[in-house]
C-alpha positions in Angstrom: -13.4 17.4 -26.6 -13.4 14.8 -24.0 -11.7 16.3 -21.1 -9.3 14.3 -19.5 -9.0 13.6 -15.3 -5.0 14.8 -14.5 -2.2 11.9 -14.1 -3.0 8.8 -11.9 -6.2 10.7 -11.0 -9.8 8.7 -11.6 -12.8 10.0 -12.7 -15.4 8.8 -9.8 -19.1 8.1 -11.5 -21.2 8.1 -7.4 -21.1 5.7 -5.7 -17.9 3.7 -7.3 -15.2 5.7 -5.3 -15.2 2.4 -3.1 -14.6 0.6 -5.3 -11.8 2.7 -7.5 -9.8 2.7 -4.1 -9.7 -0.9 -3.9 -8.9 -1.2 -7.5 -6.5 1.6 -6.5 -4.7 -0.2 -3.5 -4.6 -3.8 -6.1 -3.1 -2.1 -9.0 -0.4 -1.2 -6.7 0.5 -4.9 -5.1 0.2 -5.6 -8.8 2.7 -3.3 -9.4 4.9 -4.1 -6.4 5.4 -7.7 -7.2 6.5 -6.8 -10.6 9.4 -4.9 -9.9 7.3 -1.8 -11.1 8.1 0.5 -8.4 7.7 3.9 -10.7 3.8 2.4 -11.9 3.6 2.4 -7.2 4.1 5.8 -7.6 2.2 7.0 -10.4 -0.8 5.5 -7.7 0.4 8.2 -4.5 -0.1 11.6 -3.7 3.3 13.5 -4.3 3.2 13.8 -0.5 2.1 10.2 0.6 3.1 8.9 3.8 4.5 5.1 3.7 4.3 3.3 7.1 5.4 -0.3 8.6 4.3 -0.5 12.1 5.4 -1.9 15.5 5.5 -5.2 15.0 7.1 -5.7 11.7 10.1 -5.9 10.0 12.5 -2.4 9.5 9.2 -0.5 11.1 9.6 3.7 10.5 7.7 6.3 8.3 8.5 8.1 5.3 7.2 10.5 3.1 6.4 11.1 -0.7 8.2 9.3 -3.5 11.4 8.9 -2.8 10.5 7.8 1.1 8.8 4.8 -0.6 11.9 4.2 -2.8 13.6 4.4 0.9 11.4 1.7 2.5 11.5 -0.8 -0.1 15.1 -0.7 -0.5 15.4 -1.0 3.2 12.6 -4.0 2.6 15.4 -5.4 -0.1 18.3 -5.9 2.9 16.0 -7.8 5.0 14.1 -10.8 1.8 15.9 -11.6 -0.7 12.5 -12.0 -2.5 9.4 -10.8 -1.0 5.4 -11.2 -3.1 2.1 -9.7 -1.6 -1.0 -11.2 -2.4 -4.4 -9.4 -1.5 -6.5 -11.9 1.0 -9.9 -9.3 1.6 -9.9 -6.1 1.7 -12.5 -4.1 4.0 -13.9 -0.5 2.7 -14.5 1.4 5.2 -15.3 4.4 4.1 -15.0 6.4 0.6 -11.5 7.4 1.3 -10.3 4.3 4.0 -9.7 0.8 3.1 -8.0 -2.3 5.2 -6.6 -5.3 3.0 -5.6 -8.5 4.8 -2.5 -8.9 2.5 -0.5 -12.2 2.7 3.0 -12.1 2.3 5.4 -14.4 1.1 9.5 -14.0 1.4 13.3 -15.0 1.0 15.5 -14.1 3.9 17.8 -12.2 2.6 21.2 -13.4 4.5 19.3 -16.4 5.9 17.5 -17.4 2.7 14.7 -19.0 4.8 11.6 -19.1 3.6 8.7 -16.4 5.8 5.0 -16.3 5.1 3.0 -13.8 7.1 -0.4 -11.6 7.2 -0.1 -7.8 7.3 -2.7 -5.4 7.2 -2.7 -2.6 4.8 -4.6 1.1 4.8 -4.8 3.0 2.9 -6.0 6.3 2.3 -7.2 7.7 -1.1 -8.0 11.8 -1.6 -8.7 12.8 -5.2 -7.5 9.5 -6.6 -4.6 9.1 -4.9 -3.2 7.4 -2.2 -2.4 9.6 0.5 -1.2 7.4 3.2 -0.1 3.4 2.1 0.6 1.9 6.1 1.1 -1.4 7.3 0.8 -3.0 11.0 0.7 -7.0 12.1 -2.7 -7.0 12.4 -6.6 -6.1 12.0 -6.8 -4.0 15.2 -3.7 -1.7 14.7 -4.8 -1.2 11.1 -8.4 -0.2 12.0 -7.2 2.3 14.6 -4.8 3.8 12.3 -7.5 3.5 9.7 -9.8 5.8 12.0 -7.4 8.3 13.5 -7.0 11.2 10.0 
C-alpha cells in the first residue's frame, strides 16, 4: 500500500524542493488567472500571510485563507480585470523565492489599461505557502524574504 502526502503537500526528494517551490508559485498564479481561488488557497497554509507592500494599490496585510479572499476582493474593487505573468523566478534557498511578475490590469472606475511589474515573495514550509507578498521593486522583496 502506498502512502500519500497530506492534501496540498508534495513529497520532496533531495534536491527537488527549490523546483517544487517554483512550481507551487506557477500553479498559484495560473489558478489566480483562471479565477480559481479555491485552487489558490489549496496551495496556502491555513495561516498564510498575504501582504501588498507600500507603493502598490490596496496595501495591507491579510491572514489565512479568508484573508487572501479579502485581499483579492479589494483588488476587484480597484481592477475590473487583472492578469499576472511570471517573468522570472529567483530561488533564494529551500524555502524562499522571489518572482518578477508582469501585471496587466484594467481600472474598475477608469477603464484605463495598466501594466506594471511587481515582485512577489513566496515562503514555503511543508509544501504549502506560508507567506505571499507583493512589492513594487526587487530590493523591497529581497528585504522581506530575508527577514524570516
